[in-house]
N, C-alpha and C positions, 0 to 999 in steps of 0.2 A: 716251467722253464724249458727253453730250447725247442719248443714245439714245432716251429716252422722248419728249422733245419732238420729236425728229426723226421718230420714227414717227407721232406725231400729225399733223404737217404733211404728211408723205408720204401718209398715209391720206386726208386732206382733199383734197389735190391730185388723187389718183386718183379719189375719189368724184365730185368736180365734173367732172373730165375725162370720165369714163365717162358721166355724165348728159348732158353737152352733146352728145356724139356722137349721141344718140338723140332729143333734144328741146331746145326752148328753155327755159332756166331761168325759172321764175316766182318770185314773191315767197315763196311757201310753200317751194319747194325751197331757195332761198338761206337763208331763216331756219332751216330744218331742219339743213342742213349746217353753218351757222355756229354753231348751238347745240351741235351735236356737237363741233365744234372747240373751242368755249369750255370744255366739260366736260373734254375731253382735255387741254387746256393747264393747267387748274386741277389735274387729276390728276398732271400733270408738274411740279407745284410752282411754276407761274407765278402770281404774285399776281393776285387777281381784277381789280383796276383795270387792270393791264397787259394781261391776257388779253382783257378786254372792249374795250380800245382797239384791240388787234390785230385782233380779230374784226370790230368795227364798221367799221374802215378797209377790211378785205378785202371785207366785204359790200357796202360802197358802191362799190368798184371792180367787183365782179361785176355789179352792177345796170347798169353803164355799158358793159360789154364788147360789142364787135362783132368776132368773130374772122374774119379773112379766110379765104377758101377756100384749101385746101392747107396751112394752118398746122398745126404739131404742137400739138394742143390741150393735152396735158399740160405741154409746155414753156411754153406761153403762160400757163397758170394758175400754174405754178411761178414764173414771172417776176413775176407780179402779187404773189404772197406775198412773194417776195424784196424787191420794191420797197417794199412796205408796211413790212416789218421793217427794211429799211435806213434808211428815213426816220426811223423811231422811234429806232433805235440811233445814227444819225448825230448826234443832239442831244447825245450824251455826248463827242464827239470834242474833244480838247484839244490844247494846244501841247506841244512837246517840250522837256525841260529843257536839252538841249545847245544847241538853237537860242536859247532864252531867255538862257542864260548868255553865249553868243557875242555877242548883241545888247546885253546890259546894259552901260551906261556906269559902273555902280557895282559895284565888286568889294571883298570877296567877296560873291557872291550868297548869301543866307541862306535855307535851306529847313528848316522845322520839320516833323517827323513826329509825328502824333498817332494815337491809337487805343486800343481796349481790349485787355486781355491776351488772348493766344491767337490774334490775327489774323495773326501773321507779320511784325510790324513790324520787329524786329531783322534778320531775314533780308532783308526788303525794302530796308532802308537799305543793307545790304551789296551787294545787287544793283545798286542805283542808283549806289553808289560805284564798283563795277566797271565799269558801263556808261560812267560819266563818264571814268574813267581811261583806258579803252580808246579813247575818243574824243579823248584828248589834253587833257582838262580836269583841273586839279589840285584834288582834293577833300580836305577835312579832316573826320573823323568826330568828333562831340562827343556824349558820353553824359551828358545832363542828367537821366537817370533815376537819382536818388540814393535811390530809395524801395525798389525791388524787389531782393532779394538775388540776385546772379548776373547781373543785367542788364548791368552794365558789363563783366564778364568775358566775356560772350558777344560783345558788340560789339567788345571789344578783340581777341579771337581772330580775328574776321573781318578786322579792320584789319591785323593782323599777316600773315595769309594773303595779303591783297591788296597789302601794302606801302604802306598809306595811313596818314598820321599820325592818332593818336588822342588826344583830350583827355578826361579824366574827372575825377571829384571824389570825395571821401570820402562814404560813406553817411551820409545825414542832412544833407549840405551843401545850401545854397540852390541849387536847380536853375537859377534865373535867373542866379546868379553864375557857375556852371560854364559855362553857355551863353555868357555875356559873355566869359569868359576864352578860350573857343574862338575867338570872333570876333576878339579882339585878336591871338591867335596867328596866325590866318589872314591878318589884315591886315598884320602885321609881316613875315610870310614870303611875301607875295604869292601866296597861294592863290586859286583862282578861285571856290570854293564851299565853304560850311560846311553839313554835313548834321547836323542837331541832333535827337537822339532825346529823347523825353520819356516820363515814366512812363506805363505802360498804366493806363487808368482807365475805369471805367464812366461812361457819360454822365450817370448819376444821382448820382455822387459829388461833392457840392458842394465839399468841401475840396480835392480834387484838381483839380477844374475851376478853382477860384480860383487854385491854384498855377500851372496852365497859363496862365491869363490873365496872371499876373505875368511868366511867361517870354516870352509874346508881346509884352507891353508893353516889356520890356527889350530884347529881340532886334530887334523891328520887322522881322519876316521879309518877304522878297520873295514867298515862296510858302509857304502853309500847306497841308500835305497830310494828309488823313485816310486811314489804311490800314484797309480793310474786308475781311472774309472773304466771298467770293462765296457760300459754302454756307449762310450764315445768312439769306439772302433778305430777308424783310420786316423782320427785326430790324436788318439792316445799313442799310436805308433809315431806320429810326427813329433809329439811332445818328447817321447823317449829319445828320438834322434837328436833333437836340439839340446836336451839336458846332457846327453852323453857327449856331444861335441863340446859343450861349454864346461862341464864339470867332470864328466866320466862317472858312469853309474855301474855298480856291481850287480844290480838286479832290481827286480820289480815286485811290489805287492799289488795285486789286482783286486780292486774293490767292486762290489755290486754285481758279482757273478750271478747271484740268485735272482736279480731283477731283469735279466735279459730274456725276454719272452721268446724271441726268434732264435737266439743262440749265435747268429752270424757275427755280431760285433765281438763277442767274447772269443770265438774261435779265431777271428781275424787278428785280434790283438796277440793271443797266445802264439799263433803260428807266424805272424808277421813281424813281431818285435825284434827278433834276432838277439834277445837278451834273456837271461835266466829269470825265472819267476820263483820267488821264495814262498809266498803264501797267496791264497785267494780269500777274499771276504765273501761270506755267504749269508749275511744277516747282520742285525744291529747289536746282538748280544756279545759280551766279552768272549764267549766260547766260539763265536762264529768266525773263526779264522782257521783255515785248514792249510797244511803244508801242500804245496802244489805237486801234482803228479798227473800224467796223462790220463790215468784211470778216472779222475774226477770228471773230465770232459767226456770220456767214453761212456761212463755210466749215465750222464745226462742225455747223451745222444741216443743211446741204445737201451736205456732203462734197465741196465744190468744191476743185479743186487750186489751189495758190497762183499 
């Protein structure tokens, strides 16, 4: 994972470190090395705006450095790069569902999941349900996707495997009504949280977006989650903007982080979203959902131990 972008960063750190050992860096040196890093980041699938922000911040730090004698130069430069990246990635840090539910005075907590087809939304809902159940929280899964053939069956199979109640509806039924029935069931049976799936839709599909707006109006969710595929890079950022404009999203779950060989797409999404990230998916198993923190990306980029 993240091999290409890791190599770009490591090459940059080594070049700067080697140069500093023999001379004081001047403006031309810094500009040349930073331009090289910018090109390598872009070749590693980092979005231009994100790559430019990273390189600009690193360049500004390099212009200010005064390295004490006896310091490990490579480690010193490496830490500058880590600090710049961490500050950028920390902007996406969000709250944990388990903590939110525990503190909420209103039960059940209602969480609606949105996203286009193919991002891994169904599996993600199952992972969230598993995480909550393992923490002692009582979830109900509601399939308000009455549009796509097989959608309810997939979610129902996950529910059965996890031993979690499932509420569905007939195909063609009103999704808002199905979601409302699920909330009523959860309220009567004192469940802590309702996880509501919605039909996968393109952000440009006006009819489906209007249907989603109706679901949101009826459900009045506490948390609106957009599920995004880390591999889609700039398109994921565009999806987030459109969903936020139409519906308003509270945060993102980013899937397939483990599948990004270059690392650039994932870094672009995290840094470029302008939205909080709740969790990241790092595999197909129910346990493969991790609460987001900048440390996850930093470890992948610098191969740091946990």
